[in-house]
Every structure is written in structure tokens, then in C-alpha cells.
N, C-alpha and C positions, 0 to 999 in steps of 0.2 A: 459475518459468516466466516467460520473457520474453513480455510482452503489453502492447500499447498500448490502454488503455481510458480514455475521458474520465471525469473525476471532478470533483466540487466538494468543497472542504474548507472547513469553517466552524469557527472557534474557539468553544469552549464557554464561555470566560471573558471574551472581549473581542469587540468588533464587527469581526470580520475574516472575510471570505469570499473565496475565490479559486478559480479554475478551474485544472485541470491534467490530467495523464494519468499512468497507471502506466507504469513501465519494466519492473518485475519484480513478480509477485504470488505469494502462497502463502496457506495457511490462517491464518498468523500475522500477516501484514502485507503491506507492499509498499514498493517504492522508487518515489517519485513525482517528477515534474517539475512544478513549480507556477509560476503566474504571479507569486506573491508569496513572499517569503522567509518561511519558518516558523522557529520557534525550538525547540531541544531542550527537552523536557519540556512543550511546549504540548499541551494536551488539545484534540482536534478531533473533529468528526463528519465522516466521509467518506460522500459520496453518489455511488454509481455510477450515472451517467446512463443507461447501457444497460439495467440491471436494475431501477432504482428502489430498490435496497436501500441501507440506511444502516447504519453501525456506528461506535461510539466507538473512538477510537484515541489513541495518544500518539506525538508526534514523538520518535524516539530517536536520530536521526542527521541532521546537516546537513553536506553536503560543503563543506569549507573553501574549495575552489577553485571550486566551482559551487554557491553557496548556495541556488539554487532546486531543487536535487536533494536530496531528504530521504528518510529511512527512517522508516516508521511501524510500530508494533506495535498490532494490534487488541487491545482490552481482553478480548475473548473470541474465540478462534480459530474462524473459520468462512469459508465460501466466499461472499463477497458479490460476487464478480467475474463470476459467470455463465458460468464455464468448467469443463470437466472437468479436474480436477487428479488426478494419481496418488494412490492411497491412501497414508496415512502409513507403512504397513508394506511399501511397494514396495521390493524388494531392489535394492541398488546393486551394479553390477559393479565389478571391481577398478580400472578406470580412473576411477572416481568418478561415472560417469553411471548412468542407470537402465537396467535390462535390459528387453527387449521380449518 
């Protein structure tokens, strides 16, 4: 789901904290736009400013052309974003989108 939400990311292994925002979110992670370049395999804690919720995550992708754009995988799938997401068993139509 495309959604812009303000976040803060903090490394769990080194003194790094940065602000950013989500581009796409789901129960398993997000695509983030961050103020600081993060590295693949970096363990972070994501703090969603709107909800106050936090979750541990791992950076799994950094865009080579736009290094401040990165993909994260939450350590445990959950909705920390504060939005209603379709259920995991929501049927997809043949064009690849969800049915209503």
C-alpha cells in the first residue's frame, strides 16, 4: 500500500539515528526514504511517529541509483503503520490488483 508516514530509524548496533518517511508499507516491511543512507543487513528499530509504535527490522535493499531509498523487513510481521491493510487472504483479481 502506497503511504507516506513520518518515521525515525535507529541502528541497533551503532550510533545512527535518522528521520524519513515510508513510500510503501505492508505487514512485512516497507520501502523507506531516509535522510541518511542505510546499509543492507543493518539492524534498525523503526519508530512510527504517528502511532508511537516501534519494531525491529533489517535493511534488505538499498536502491543503487537513489541510496536513500531502502527496503526493510520487519523481524515479526505486524501493522505498526496505523492503517487498515487488506487481510492476507484478500483475493487478487486476474489483473494483479485486489478485488473490492
